[in-house]
N, C-alpha and C positions, 0 to 999 in steps of 0.2 A: 494470219490471226494478229484479229486485235493484237498491240502489245502496248503495258501501262508501264509507266512510274508510279508508285503505288505510296505514296506516302503514307505516314500512318498519322493519325492526327485523334485525338481528344476531344475536339471542338469542332464539327460539323457543321455548325451556326456560324463561324468566319469563314467559310468555303466562299462568300461571296465578296472577299477583299481579296482574294490572290494576285496578285502582280508576278508571281514569279516560281521556280520549283531549286529547290537547293538540293544538291551533293558535294560529299567530300570528294575533292580531286583525286587523293590516292587510298581512297575507300574502294574494297572490293564488292564487287556486285556481280552479280546472273542471273540472264533470263530463263526463267521458270515455268514449264507448262504445265497449267493449272485446267485438269480433266474438267472441274467441274462447268466452267465458263465457258474452257474452251479459249482461252485465251493466253495471253504470255506477260508475266508479269517480272519488271524491272526491279532486284530487292537487293536485298545483302543475303548472305547463306544461311545463316542464324536464322531470319526470322523468315526464312521459304523453308526449313526443320519447323517451326514451329507450326506454320501454317497447314502443313502435312498432314499438321497431328490433330486438324480440328475440321470442325461438323460446316459445311455451306450451307446447306437447307434440311431440316430434317434430320434424317442417320445418314446423308449422305456426304459425305466428308468431300473436300479440294480435290485427291488424287484418289486417285482408283484403291492406291495401295497405301495403308495406315501407315506415315512415317516415312514412306518416299516419294521423292519430287523431281521430274525430269529437267535438269540442269541443260538449256540449249545450248549458252554458251555464257565465259564468265568475262572482264574487263573491270579495267579501272575505271574510277569515276569520272577522271578528265578526258572518258572519252565518251561521255556523254554530256560533254558541257556545249553550253550553246546549242543543245534540241529546242524546235518549235511543238510547243505542247498543248493540249486542249486540254483546258481545267473547269471541271464540272462547277454549274454557278456562277463563274466568275463573270467578270464586266469584260475584261478583254478576249477579245476573241483569240489571238494567239498569244504566248507568255513562253520564255525561255529558259534552262535548265542553267541555273549560276553555281559559284564555288561556296562554298561557305566551310570554311579551318573550323569550325567548333562542333560538326559533328560529331556524334558517338555513335560509332558501330553496332553497338552493344545495347543499343534500345531501338527501340522502333525495328522498322524498315533499313535505315541510313539514308532514306528517301525524305527530307523537309517540303512540306508544300509551305510558302512565304505569304504572310498576312501583316505587311508593315502597319496599318491603322490598330491592330488589335495585340501584337507579338516585339516588346521591346527589343530582339536577338533579332526579328526579322527586318525593323527598321532600319535600325543601325549598321546591318551586314547591308543593305540596299542602299545606304546612302553612300557607305565607302565605295562601293560599287560606280557610283553616278558619281562622285565628287575626285575618285583617284585613275584616271586614265592608265595610269601605268601598272596598278591593281590589276586593271582589266584587260590589257594585252599580255601581263602575264599568261594569263590562261586562256588567248585568244576570245575573250568576250567582246563584241563591237558597239559602237553607239546604240543601234534600233536594238539591240537588244537589254539594254538598262534604261537608258536614259528617256522615253515614252514615258513608263510608266509609273505615275504617281498613285499617289497612297489615295487608298478608296475608301471614303466615313462609311462604316455598317452597321456599327453601336454606339449608341450617345448614351452616357453614363452621367448624369448630373455630380458637376465639380469637374469632371475630365474631359468633358466635349465629346465629340464623334468621330474625336483618335488617339484613345486614351494612351497608346504606348506613344506617338509622336510627344503629348500630355508630358508623360512618366519621364522619356529621354530629356526633355527640357527641362524638368521640375530638377532633377536629379544629375542634371549636367554634366549627360553620359556624353561622351564623344566617339567611344571604340567600343568594339566588343571586349577590348583588355578589360575592358573597369567591371571584371566579370560579379563584385557585389552587390554592385548597383545593377547591375543587370538582373541579376536575380530577385534583388528587390524588386525591382521595376516590374519584374514578368508576376511575382507572387501578387501583388495590390491589385494590376490589371484583370486578371485572370481574377480573383474571388470577386474584384467590384464589378467586371464586365458578368458576371453569372448571375449573381443577388441582386444589380442593381439596373443592368443595362434592359436598352431597349431597342430590339431592331429596325432600323432607320433603312433598309433596304430590301425588295424581294417581296413576296406573297406573304407573308407575317408582319410585313412593318408596321411598328406597333406596338406590335406584342412582345414582352418581359424576354429575355432569354432565357431563364431557369424555365419556362411554360413553353417554348420553342426548341428548346438544344432537343429531346427525344421524338418529336415532330417532325424536324428537318434529317435528323440519323435516317428514321426510318421511310422516310420521300425518294433519299440517297439509294439506299439500298431498293427498294423496291423499283425505282429506274434505273438501276445497275450501274449507278455511277460510283458504289462505294459496297465494301463485302464488309462481317465483320472478323476480326484479326484480336484476338487473346494474348497476352505476355505477362508475365509476373512483375508485381510492382518497383521491384529490384533484383540483382541477380543472384538465383538461389545454384545453389552448388551440392548436388547429391554427395554423400559418403566415399563413392566412386569418382567422385573429385568431375562429375559429367554435367555440364550448365543443364539445368532443366527446363522445361517450355510447357504452356499452359496445350494438355491433350485433352480431348474426349473420349473417354473409354466407357466402356461397360461398365455399370457401377449402381450399388444399391444406394440409396437413401435412406436416412432417419428425417422427417420432417419437422424438425425442433420447432420451426416456425407456424406451425400450425395456431391459429388465435386462440381458440379455449385452453388449449394445453398450456401454451405459454402464462398466459392469464392465469390458470392455477397455478401454476408454478412458482409465478411473480407476491401472486397474494401470500401463498406458504412463505416464501422468501421475507418478506417483508412484514411478516406478521409476529407477534408473539411466539410463534410457535417453534421460529428458528432461534437461533444465536450462533452468528458469525462471528464474535469475540472483539470484531475490529470495524469499525465504520469503513475503514480503506477497503477491506476485503468484501463486506455487507456490498459495497458500490461497485465493487467489480463482477458479484455476481448476479447484480439488477443490471450492469452493460452487457452482459452475456446472453443473460437470459432475452434480452433484447435483441440481440447482434444473432444469435447462435440460428439461425435459418434450415440450411438442408446441410446435412452433415454425411460425408461420403463415409460409410461403416464399414465395411471390406475391403480385403483383399486377396490375391489367389497365393500370396508366396508368405514363407516366413509360419511360426508359430499360433497357434489360435485355436478358437472354437468352431470348428464348422456352421455355416448358416443351415440351419435347421431346412428349411424349404428351396435350397440352392446351394448345396455341399462343395462345388467346385469353388468356392468361395467360403474363406478363412473370417471371422469379427475381426478388427484391426484393435489393437490393443485399448485406445482410449474410449471404445465404445463399449469393449468387452468387460467383464467384471465388474461393472455396475451395482449390480445388488446382492454379491458376494457373500457381503455380511449375514446375509437370511441366511445360504446354504449353513454358515458357520453355527449356526443354531439349533443345525440337526445333525453336523458332521460325524458326532458324537455317537449317534447311532445307525452311522450308515458306512462310515469309515475306518474308524479307529485311529490306534497308532498304529504306523508303519506301513502302511497301506495305499502307498498312492498309487498303486496299479486296479484298486478298486477289487480284490481279491474276495468273494462272496464270505469266503473261509475264513477269511480274517473279519468282517463284520459284527460287530457287536449285536445287532439285530440278526443276525443270517441273513439279512437281502442283498438279493442278487441284481446289480447295478441295470440289469435289462427289465428289470420288470417293473424300474421306476419312467413310466409314462409320463406323457400330460397332465394326465389326469389323478396319478399321484400327486403330483406339486397342486395343480391347482385344490386338491383337498387338503393339503396342509399348509400352503400359503393364502387360499383365496376362498378358505367356509364352502368350498365346494363339497355337491355330495362325495359319498364313497362311490368310487369307480365301479362299472361292472366288468365282472373277468378278473378283477385284481388279485394277485397270487400275495398280496402282502397282506398279514390281518389287519382289519380294521382297526385293534386297539393298539399294537404301533403305531400307526398312521396317526392315529388321536395322540399318542404319548409326544407322537414327533411334531403336532398340531398346537400341542399343550405349549411346549419346551420353547416355538417359535412365538407364541405370544404372549411367551412370559419375560422372551429378551425383547420384542422388536416391543418401539420402536430405536433406531440405533440412537442414542442419544447424544453423544461424539464421535465423530472420525479425526484425526491428525494428519494432516497432509502437507503437503509442498504448494505457494502460492501461484506456482507455474501451473498447475492442475485446474485453479479455477477456469480459465476459458475454455474447460474441453474435457476431462474427465469427471471431476467434482459436480459441473453443471447436470453434466449427462443423467448422471446417479439422479439426482433431484429429479428430472424427468421421467428417466425408467422407472422412479419408482410411482410416481403421479400417474403412470399409465397402466400398469401393474396393477397396483390399488387405488384406481381414481374414486372407488368410492368408500374409502376408509382411509383418509387426509391425516387421520389419527397413527399411522404405520410411516410417514414419511421422516425421514432422517430428520431431528431436533438442531443438531447445531455441526459445525464444521471448525477445526483450528487450522490455520494455515501459517507457516511459518517459511521466513526467506533461506538461502542458502548457507552455509558456514564457512565465516574466514577464521583464517586463524590469524591471531596478532594483527588483527585487521586487515590483512593482505589474502588471498585467493590463494587456495591454499596446491603448492605446486613443490615436486621433489627438488627443483633446480634454487627455489630459496629455500630448502630447509625444515620445512614448515607442514609436511605431509604427514598428517597423522593416522595410524589406526588405530581402533578403537580397543582393540587387545594393548598394544601398545602402549596406549594411553595410558589405560587403568593399570597394567603393570607399571606404569614411571610413578605415577599419580596416588593413586588407589580409585577404587571404583567412588567413594562418597567426594574424593578434592574433583574427580572428574563430573561428577554428575554437578556439581556445585559451582566449578565454572562455564558448565553449558546452560542451569539456571540462573547465569547472570550475563549470558552472553546476548540477550536481548529476546522483547517480548512483541516487537509488530511484523509487520511483514517486510519488515527491512531486513539485511543479510545480516544474521548473528553473527560474534565476535567472538569466539573462542579464544580466551585469554591464558600463555600456557604463565604466565607472571600472578594468575588471580587461582590457579589451581594449589601452585606452589604456596602463596599466602595462604588460602583454606588449610593446608594439612599444618599449615603451623598455627592457625587460627582456633582450628578443632581440637588440637592438641593440648594446646595452650587452657582452653575453657575444660575438657575435660579432668585435667590437672587440678584448672583452680576451682572448681562446681566439687569435686568429692574432696579437697583437703578442706574447702571449706566447708560444709556442710560436718565432715567429721571434727571439725573444731568447737574445745569444749569453753568457747569465751562469747558464743554467741545471746542473746540476749533470748529469752526464753517468756517475758511477763506477758501479758494481754495488754500492754497497751502499744500503743502504736504515735512514735512521734510525724512530724510533719514529713521528713524524708521519708520513713516507713509505707506511708499512706500514697504518698507520688508514687513509686517505684509499683506498688500494687495497684493505681490508676494507670499509669504507662504500662504497664504486662495487660489489664481488661482491654486498654486503647488497642493495644498492639495483637492481640490476638483477634479482635475484632477483624482489623484492617488486614491480617495475613490471611484471615480463611476468605475475604472478599475477593482478593485479590489472586490466590487461588482456583477460586471457583472460577474469575473469568479468564483462566490459563495464562495469569500474569504472573509469569514466576519469578522474571528478576524483579516485580514489583512486592513480591510477596519474599521472595530471599530480603529484601531492603527493611520490611518489616519484621519479620519475622526471626531476623538473625542479626545485621547491623544495627537497626533501631536499638534491638533488646539489648542489644553487648552495650549501645551508647548508655540508655535507662538504668544501667547495672552500673556501668562505669562511673556515672553522678550519683547513684547511692554510695558506693562503695568509696569513692572519695571524700562523701561528704561526712560518710563515719566516721573513716580514718582521722582528717582535718579537723572534726568535733571531737573527737576521742570516745564515740561512740561505737561501742559492739554492733554488730551484724544484729539484726532480729532473724531468728532461724525459720521461722514461720511462712515471712514474708520470702526469703531469700529463695526458701524452697519452693514455693508458688513459683516465683517468675523460675527454678531450675525447671522444675518439671512442663513449664508453658513453653519454655522454648526445646525442650527436647522435642513435644510434640510438632512444635511448630517448623523446624527444619528438618523432621520426619520424612514429609515427602521428596526431600531434596536429599540427603545423607542419612538413608536408614540406617547403617550399620553403625555409625556412631551414637544413632539415636536409642538402639537397641543396646549397645553395650553403656549407656549412660543410664537407662532404664530399670537396668538391671541394679546397677551400681545404686541406684537411688531405689530401691527395695522395692522395686514393684513388680505386682505380681503380672503373667502374661506377655507378650508381645507392645512392643511402643504400637506398632503398625496397625494395630487391631485396638488399640484404646482410641475412647473417646475423644473427641478435638475439646479442646478445655472449655466448660461451662463458667462465664465472668457475668459479673454485674457492667450494667449499664458505665461507660464513661463518663467520671463526676467533671464537665465541662470548666465547672467553674475548680476545680483542683487543677486540672490541666493549666487553667490561664495563670495560677498563681504560682505554678514551677514555672513557667515560662517567665514570669515577672521576675524570678530570684535568677535563673540564668540569663534573662538579658539585660539585666543590671549589672551583673559580675564583669557578663562581656563589655557592658558600655564603663565601669568601673577602673577595669585591663586600660580600656585605650584612653583613659584620662589620667589612671598612673602614670602610662607608657608617656604622655604629652608632659608633663610635671618637671619644672626648672629644679635644678639643683636646690638644695639649703631648704628647702620648705621645713617646717615644726611641727605642724598639725594637720589631722583630715577629719573629716566628719561625712556621714551618709546624709544626706538633705531630701526629706520625704515632703510630700502634701497631697491632701485631699480632696483640692480644690483649686477648678480649672480657672483662666481668666474667662470674661465674659464673651470675648469672641470667638473662645472656643466652644464655649456652653452654646453659643446663638449658630454654630456650625453643628454642634452635634446635635442639638433639635431638629435643624432641617435633618441631617442623616436620617435621624430617626421615624420620620415622616416619609421620605422615601424609602426606606426599607420595610422588607416582607418578611414573613416568617417562612411563605412558604418557599417563594423565589429569590428572595436577598432583595441587593438594590436591581435598579434598571439597567440594560446595557447601554443607556443615554445618561449615566448617572455625572460622571465626571462634566459630560458636558453641559447637564443641568447645572450641577453643582456651580461651574466656571460663569453661566447667566447669571445664578441667584447673588455670587461673589459681588459681581458687576455692578447690583441693585442692592445691596443689604453692606457691603465694605465700603464707609467712607474712605479711612486712609488706603488710597489703592497702592501704595508701597506693600499694604498686608495680603493682598491677592493671592502673591506665590506663597506664602507663607499657611495661607489659606487652601491651597490646591494642596498643598504638599501633607497639610495635618489629615485635611479629607481621604487623601488615597492611603494614608497610613493606616485611619481610623477603618477605612471602608476591607482592608486588607484584614483587620481584625476581627472584623464583625463575619465580612465570611469564612473565617478559622473557627470562631468561635458562639457565635450566635447574635444576637440583640444586644446579648447584656454588655458585649467591646462597648455598647453606646451609651452604658449611662451617666449620668453626670455624676455619679457620685461611684465610687470604685467599689466593687460589690463582694472587697477582702480587707483586712488589715495590712497597712504595707509594713506597718511599724514593726508586729508581732512577727509577720515570716522574717524579717532582718532582723530582729532580735533574737529569734530561736534560733538562726542559722549567721550568727555574728562570726561565732568561733570559725568557720567554715568559709568565711567571706575573708575573714585578719589572713588567715591560711592561703587564702586564693591568691590575696593582695599583697603578701608578703609588709604587710602594716597590722603591728601590732598593735598599736597604739589606736584604735578606732573605734568613734561613738556615734550615735543615729540621733539629729536632729528634728526637728518639726519646724518648717520652712516660716511658719504662721507665729514661733514664738525663739525662734531662733534669731541672733540679735548680731550685726555686722556683715551680714550677708551683701555682696556687694549685686547691685541691678542685673550685670550681666550672668552671676551666677543664678542668680532667683529663675531668671529666662528661662534655665536650661532645666526646671524643676516640674514635675505636672504631674500629676495621680496618674502614676504609674508605671514611670519613669525617674524613681529618684535619679541623684547626680552625687558624687566623689567629689566634695568642695576640700581640696589641699591650699590651703597657705601658710 
């Protein structure tokens, strides 16, 4: 029999440059008889087992019996050293088996062909044997087995020459195979460049690009009996029974998801406005999977599952099964009913026997086909089911996990497209996916004491606080973080708000007149804004963001209003706080329904909060929002200035101005030209502004101030629109500060405080005056 050492390679185009063959001296090898070729292969036991599970040609396996191969002899790698070999396509008539100590017996066949021109590991190993006589002597390698063999140039790469491995080893100063990190880097670079940029310089394909001739050379070698196909997993795969898995050619049914028209139809649907992935990252994953999902093995011969109708020895594997089960849900109330998992006809609400549910019946219900001949189910019952299906479909939303995007969820899209090919309006409209759940930023584990069961969590924190922490855990595909501290805080917060709202609305000191002051209007406007933003967030399944708007920001708005009223000795307005409270109850209802129902009842509202309409509010007054922000930001700056004031000061004033200095006016005029009411500033705005500054600002020391001012005003415009760029402040700063002066005094702890207009104030130092601009009053302490 012919005997072959069979190295595994992914680079058939490099076979022209072989100078030797490597084995692991202490590795375990065997001589295995291959029935298909009537030859003996020397390889590792692991790879021989894999080969015995694969096909040689057509449906003929490498061995007569699947999974079994005859081992004629076993030996250590050192027994193979020094063997003369004939290497296919090589320049040298005879090469030898040499030792390589870095071979992994869990990868490939344990036999490695050596191409030192284009494989850095091979070059370094061959050079070590050529330069170290004692190393050769240790393994019985003679000079004639190593010294005559020079690097054979086979592939030319621009910038790397005709021996890229030699070039990279010199470039990275690699001296031995102990330079593992450098060798890995050299390998990655040479392999990539060789494939994408390499041109053959030898053989019948000389002058052609490697990427074009690689598959051609592979097929030529197979046809000439110089090579055969062998498959193995990209990395080690271990089964649940702790067995190492191999690639096996088994009888199997496939779904051809890669069929072009099918793929294009699904892709078009997913990328259209008819489908919502709720997350750009998720949408990208669907698009990638649609392009990647070619043939999918959809059956197996063990485990639970639905029998494959045309080949019942198979069951449909779980990811392929149940991809349109939601269509069954629409009619299950007619067929199955309650407590009837076994399909007992006597328990069927419509008294339907499962035996009568033929393919024709389901075609009538789901695909608008004619009433099937000989059907035992009255047509009026089937029509009722068809109407119910048509009422509920398409599926607007399915909530699932991100790890099902590359398989089950995308398959559901494909299968809907196949069954309802002529009715794309019935295809799924949206998938929302989330990541896994962490507890306190760590993976759940009993050993860490953070393993939570749903019932235990609800019993400890209550249903609403648990839901609150879940909503706050995260919105993206990243793993959500359930924080027990958040759940604890939610209990306190919900309880405190219940007490405050009920006591406040029952108070007899609330204002009830029809006059709204500045802060009354601000709270109403903030409520209007947050109702809209919360609703938009919930509509996008962004519950953490919705919770931020609908709870935390609502409380902040109320806290600011309450503080203003207390410090200004002005009672809270009943109509204002009632509007706020009623909105809060509805906004938090999707997250904390029990709390909302209790408060809804205490507010004297009829019916259930969960059935109440979403609050109808006026459009946000962005000018009023800007005025409120003006006061809020001003107080923040005043606090900072007061905190830095030297001891012993005797007077304090608030300085305001309505006029910008000329250089800021010039900047604002430039920004007005650049701003679009539809799209805001262009993406190159800051770069453009730097160019404009260089041409128009004569004092180069001012450019930094110009860029900082422009950046600040850009953010303002992005938040409130073009009005931020007005040369004149569109509201009366003096009036706002004057109406809130008592509040400002209390917040700053400065009982004696007045307001001055910069244009009429006397004795203001230049350094102080420079701090005052329209919309940015300054606390002058002296």
